[in-house]
Structures are given as structure tokens and as C-alpha cells.
LUMVO-170271 format. One line per field, with one value per residue: residue number from 1; x, y, z of N, C-alpha, C, CB in turn. Coordinates in steps of 0.1 Angstrom, whole numbers. Glycine has a CB too. Example, Ala and Ser with C-alpha at 12.3 -4.5 7.8 and 13.67 -1.06 7.14 Angstrom:
! LUMVO-170271
resi: c(1|2);
nx: c(132|128);
ny: c(-57|-22);
nz: c(78|71);
cax: c(123|137);
cay: c(-45|-11);
caz: c(78|71);
cx: c(132|129);
cy: c(-33|0);
cz: c(78|79);
cbx: c(113|141);
cby: c(-45|-6);
cbz: c(90|57);
END
This chain:
! LUMVO-170271
resi: c(1|2|3|4|5|6|7|8|9|10|11|12|13|14|15|16|17|18|19|20|21|22|23|24|25|26|27|28|29|30|31|32|33|34|35|36|37|38|39|40|41|42|43|44|45|46|47|48|49|50|51|52|53|54|55|56|57|58|59|60|61|62|63|64|65|66|67|68|69|70|71|72|73|74|75|76|77|78|79|80|81|82|83|84|85|86|87|88|89|90|91|92|93|94|95|96|97|98|99|100|101|102|103|104|105|106|107|108|109|110|111|112|113|114|115|116|117|118|119|120|121|122|123|124|125|126|127|128|129|130|131|132|133|134|135|136|137|138|139|140|141|142|143|144|145|146|147|148|149|150|151|152|153|154|155|156|157|158|159|160|161|162|163);
nx: c(8|6|-1|-5|6|-18|-12|13|36|30|42|63|68|98|112|111|126|154|189|206|229|264|273|290|307|287|275|245|219|195|200|220|206|189|207|214|195|205|231|230|222|247|262|248|248|275|281|263|274|299|288|276|298|310|291|293|282|289|277|256|271|285|263|255|277|276|253|263|282|265|248|267|274|250|247|269|260|238|251|265|243|231|249|251|225|202|192|163|131|119|140|152|133|130|156|157|135|142|165|154|138|157|169|147|143|168|166|144|152|176|185|166|165|188|183|162|174|195|180|165|185|204|191|183|204|234|270|280|293|311|300|315|337|326|307|322|339|318|310|333|334|310|317|339|325|308|328|341|319|313|337|337|314|322|345|333|315|334|346|324|318|339|335);
ny: c(-12|22|47|82|100|116|135|146|173|198|194|209|215|222|224|243|264|283|286|316|333|338|371|399|427|455|488|501|499|513|534|547|557|574|593|604|623|645|647|644|624|615|607|584|568|562|548|527|516|506|487|470|460|446|427|414|419|431|444|459|475|490|504|519|535|549|564|580|595|608|622|640|654|666|684|701|712|726|746|760|769|785|806|816|821|847|857|841|833|812|795|790|775|754|742|733|715|697|686|670|654|640|625|609|595|581|565|548|537|522|522|511|485|474|475|457|433|430|427|403|385|386|393|412|412|417|421|454|483|512|546|570|576|578|598|619|624|632|656|671|671|686|711|717|719|741|761|761|767|793|807|805|819|844|850|851|872|893|894|900|925|941|942);
nz: c(0|-9|3|10|38|55|74|69|62|37|3|-20|-55|-68|-91|-110|-101|-106|-102|-95|-116|-111|-103|-119|-105|-103|-111|-97|-120|-118|-100|-115|-136|-122|-111|-135|-139|-127|-136|-164|-194|-203|-182|-171|-194|-198|-174|-177|-200|-190|-172|-190|-203|-182|-178|-202|-227|-256|-277|-266|-249|-268|-279|-257|-255|-278|-272|-252|-265|-284|-267|-256|-278|-284|-262|-266|-290|-280|-265|-285|-300|-281|-279|-305|-315|-309|-275|-262|-249|-260|-271|-247|-233|-251|-250|-223|-223|-243|-232|-211|-226|-241|-220|-212|-236|-238|-215|-220|-244|-240|-214|-195|-203|-192|-165|-163|-171|-153|-129|-135|-141|-120|-97|-67|-51|-57|-62|-57|-72|-59|-55|-52|-69|-96|-92|-83|-105|-123|-111|-114|-142|-148|-137|-153|-178|-173|-169|-195|-212|-202|-207|-234|-241|-231|-247|-272|-268|-264|-289|-305|-294|-303|-329);
cax: c(0|14|-9|2|3|-26|-7|26|36|28|54|63|76|107|119|112|134|167|199|211|243|273|273|301|304|281|268|231|214|184|207|227|195|184|218|214|186|213|244|227|223|261|266|241|252|289|281|257|284|308|281|274|311|312|282|298|274|297|268|249|281|287|251|255|288|270|244|271|288|254|244|277|273|237|249|277|251|230|259|267|230|228|258|249|211|199|185|149|124|116|152|155|123|134|168|153|126|149|173|146|134|169|170|136|146|179|162|135|158|186|187|156|168|198|177|154|183|202|170|162|197|212|183|186|216|246|280|278|305|309|296|324|346|319|300|333|342|307|310|344|329|300|324|346|315|304|339|343|308|315|348|333|305|330|353|324|311|345|347|312|319|348|331);
cay: c(0|34|58|93|103|129|145|150|186|199|193|219|212|233|221|255|274|282|293|328|333|347|384|407|439|465|499|499|506|523|546|554|564|585|603|611|635|656|648|642|610|611|600|571|560|557|538|515|510|499|476|460|454|437|416|407|422|441|452|469|484|499|512|529|544|559|573|590|605|616|632|650|663|674|695|710|719|736|757|768|776|796|816|821|826|857|851|841|824|799|787|785|764|743|736|725|704|687|678|660|645|632|616|599|587|572|555|538|530|513|522|503|471|469|474|445|422|428|421|390|376|386|396|425|410|414|430|468|493|524|558|581|580|583|611|629|627|639|669|678|673|697|723|720|723|755|770|762|774|807|812|806|831|856|852|855|885|902|895|907|938|948|943);
caz: c(0|-11|7|15|51|55|84|65|57|22|-5|-32|-66|-69|-103|-119|-95|-111|-94|-101|-121|-103|-109|-118|-97|-111|-106|-98|-131|-114|-94|-126|-143|-113|-111|-148|-138|-122|-144|-178|-199|-206|-170|-171|-206|-195|-163|-182|-209|-181|-167|-201|-205|-171|-181|-214|-239|-263|-286|-258|-245|-279|-280|-246|-258|-288|-266|-244|-275|-290|-257|-254|-290|-282|-253|-273|-299|-272|-261|-297|-303|-271|-282|-319|-316|-298|-263|-263|-240|-268|-271|-233|-231|-260|-244|-211|-227|-251|-223|-204|-237|-243|-208|-213|-248|-235|-205|-226|-256|-236|-199|-188|-206|-183|-152|-163|-173|-140|-120|-139|-141|-107|-86|-61|-42|-65|-57|-62|-72|-51|-62|-50|-81|-108|-89|-82|-119|-129|-106|-121|-156|-148|-134|-165|-188|-170|-172|-209|-217|-198|-214|-248|-241|-228|-259|-283|-264|-266|-304|-310|-289|-311|-344);
cx: c(9|6|-1|-3|-5|-20|7|25|35|42|52|72|85|116|121|121|148|176|203|226|251|274|286|297|299|276|253|225|203|190|214|217|190|195|219|204|195|225|242|228|237|265|261|246|266|289|274|266|293|301|279|287|314|303|286|290|281|288|261|258|284|275|251|266|283|261|252|277|277|249|254|276|260|240|259|269|243|238|262|254|228|237|255|235|208|190|170|143|121|128|155|145|126|146|165|144|133|159|166|141|145|171|160|139|157|174|153|142|168|187|178|159|179|192|169|163|190|192|167|173|203|203|187|199|228|257|279|291|301|306|306|331|337|312|311|337|331|307|321|340|319|307|332|337|311|315|341|332|309|326|345|324|313|338|344|318|321|347|336|312|328|344|321);
cy: c(12|46|69|96|116|139|150|165|187|199|203|214|224|232|234|266|272|290|306|326|341|360|391|419|449|477|497|506|516|536|554|562|576|596|610|623|647|658|645|627|605|603|585|562|554|546|525|508|501|486|465|453|443|425|408|409|434|450|463|479|495|509|523|539|554|569|584|600|614|626|643|660|672|686|705|718|729|748|766|775|787|808|823|827|836|851|852|831|811|790|782|773|752|735|728|713|693|679|667|650|635|621|605|590|577|561|544|531|520|512|512|488|465|467|460|433|419|422|407|380|374|388|410|424|406|424|443|475|505|536|570|586|585|597|622|634|635|653|677|681|685|710|727|725|737|765|772|770|789|813|814|818|844|860|857|869|896|904|903|922|947|950|954);
cz: c(0|-8|13|29|51|65|81|61|42|15|-16|-42|-69|-82|-112|-113|-100|-102|-102|-105|-112|-110|-108|-109|-106|-104|-107|-110|-128|-108|-105|-133|-135|-112|-124|-148|-135|-132|-159|-182|-202|-194|-170|-182|-203|-184|-169|-192|-201|-176|-178|-204|-195|-173|-193|-226|-246|-272|-278|-252|-256|-281|-269|-249|-268|-282|-258|-254|-281|-280|-255|-266|-289|-273|-258|-283|-292|-269|-274|-301|-294|-273|-295|-320|-305|-287|-265|-253|-247|-268|-257|-230|-239|-254|-232|-215|-235|-242|-215|-214|-240|-232|-209|-225|-245|-225|-212|-238|-251|-221|-192|-191|-196|-169|-152|-164|-159|-130|-123|-137|-127|-95|-80|-53|-51|-60|-64|-62|-64|-60|-61|-62|-92|-105|-88|-96|-126|-124|-113|-135|-157|-146|-147|-177|-186|-173|-187|-216|-214|-205|-229|-250|-240|-241|-270|-280|-267|-281|-310|-306|-297|-325|-347);
cbx: c(-10|20|-21|1|15|-40|-6|32|49|21|57|66|68|116|113|98|134|168|211|210|244|287|262|306|317|268|272|224|209|175|217|234|183|181|232|210|175|218|253|236|214|270|262|226|253|298|273|243|291|313|267|269|323|310|267|298|259|307|258|241|294|289|238|258|301|263|234|282|295|243|242|291|272|226|255|289|243|224|273|271|218|230|273|250|201|191|189|144|111|112|164|153|109|137|179|145|114|157|180|133|130|182|169|123|150|190|154|122|165|200|185|142|173|210|167|145|194|208|158|157|207|223|183|175|214|243|294|267|309|321|282|334|353|308|293|345|345|294|312|357|323|290|334|354|303|300|352|344|295|317|361|326|295|339|360|312|307|358|348|299|322|362|324);
cby: c(0|34|54|106|104|126|138|141|194|212|179|233|208|235|210|261|273|287|284|340|338|341|393|412|443|458|513|503|496|517|542|544|555|580|596|601|633|654|638|650|608|624|607|573|569|569|543|519|521|507|480|468|465|443|422|392|426|435|442|462|477|492|504|522|537|550|565|583|597|607|624|644|654|665|690|703|709|729|752|758|766|791|811|810|814|869|859|838|830|803|795|797|769|748|746|734|709|694|688|667|652|640|624|606|596|580|562|544|541|517|535|506|470|479|485|445|425|441|430|389|380|396|385|429|399|417|424|475|496|527|562|579|567|573|610|624|614|632|669|670|661|695|722|708|713|756|764|748|769|808|804|793|830|855|839|845|886|897|881|900|939|942|930);
cbz: c(12|-25|16|7|61|58|98|54|62|19|-9|-27|-79|-57|-111|-121|-79|-126|-90|-91|-136|-101|-102|-132|-89|-118|-113|-84|-141|-104|-83|-135|-147|-99|-108|-159|-128|-108|-138|-187|-211|-207|-157|-172|-218|-190|-151|-189|-217|-170|-162|-214|-205|-158|-183|-211|-235|-272|-293|-247|-241|-292|-280|-233|-263|-299|-256|-237|-286|-294|-244|-254|-303|-276|-239|-280|-307|-260|-256|-309|-303|-257|-282|-329|-315|-305|-251|-278|-235|-282|-276|-223|-234|-274|-241|-202|-235|-263|-213|-197|-249|-245|-195|-215|-260|-228|-194|-231|-264|-242|-193|-193|-220|-182|-150|-176|-183|-135|-120|-153|-151|-108|-75|-52|-32|-80|-59|-55|-86|-43|-58|-38|-85|-112|-76|-75|-127|-126|-91|-120|-161|-137|-122|-170|-187|-155|-165|-215|-212|-183|-213|-253|-231|-216|-263|-285|-250|-260|-310|-305|-275|-310|-348);
END
């Protein structure tokens, strides 16, 4: 007789549970995207590129690198436009709106995919890289950006004043 004991604890089939892969050390993709609100999509793209390289996906790393280069070119274009085009509220609103638009486009084009992959592949408990170095570099980059933009404006103002 092969009858089950009615008083035995319940049994669960766990064949569908898979073990998580060992994770490389990564920056939290959600935090990188959040810091991009302050430091621009250039920041998030570079950190995501480094994460993709650590994960081993060269194609997505190249895509993130292209987003970083494109974002940098976009901000250089905004500086040039602000110097060349006369000051207007329309240009100011366009530059602010397009910056947020660029961030949203980057996030939904490539940023969110890393968040989903890291969560699915490694879960929430994976080794994380520290934030001091990338945030310090981002702060220095912002300061350099402001200094270069200010000097460019001053130089163009001086040239325009003598003409």
C-alpha cells in the first residue's frame, strides 16, 4: 500500500526554481539612471556601458557608448546655439525640454533594458560598485563644462563687442 500520510507537511515542486548566475560587480542601473537627472544621460550612458562590458554584452556596451557620444554632441550643440542665436524664451524652453526628452529617450531606448536584465539575471543582491569615483568625476565634468561654456561666451562677447 502506497498511501500518503494525511498528516505530513505539504510538499512543493521546486523544479522551476533556477539558481542565479554569479554576478560581476556592477553599478546599480536604477541609481545610474536616477543620477542622470542631475548629471545628464552622458553619466548614465557611461556607467551603463561599463556595466554592459562587465556583463559581457559588447553590442549593448557599444550602443551605450554611442548614446554617451550623442548626448555630449547634443549638449555642445545647445551651447553653440545659445551663443549664436539671440536670447529668447523659446530657445530657453526648448533647451530645457529637449534635455529632459533626451534623458527619457535614453532611458527607454537602452537604460531600462539593463535594469530588467540585472534584476532577472542577478536579482537584487549582487556585488555593487561604489559611487564616490563616478560622482566625483561627474561633478568635475560639470564644473569644466560650465567653465568652458562661460569662457566661450566671454570670448564671443568680446569678439562681437569689437566688431
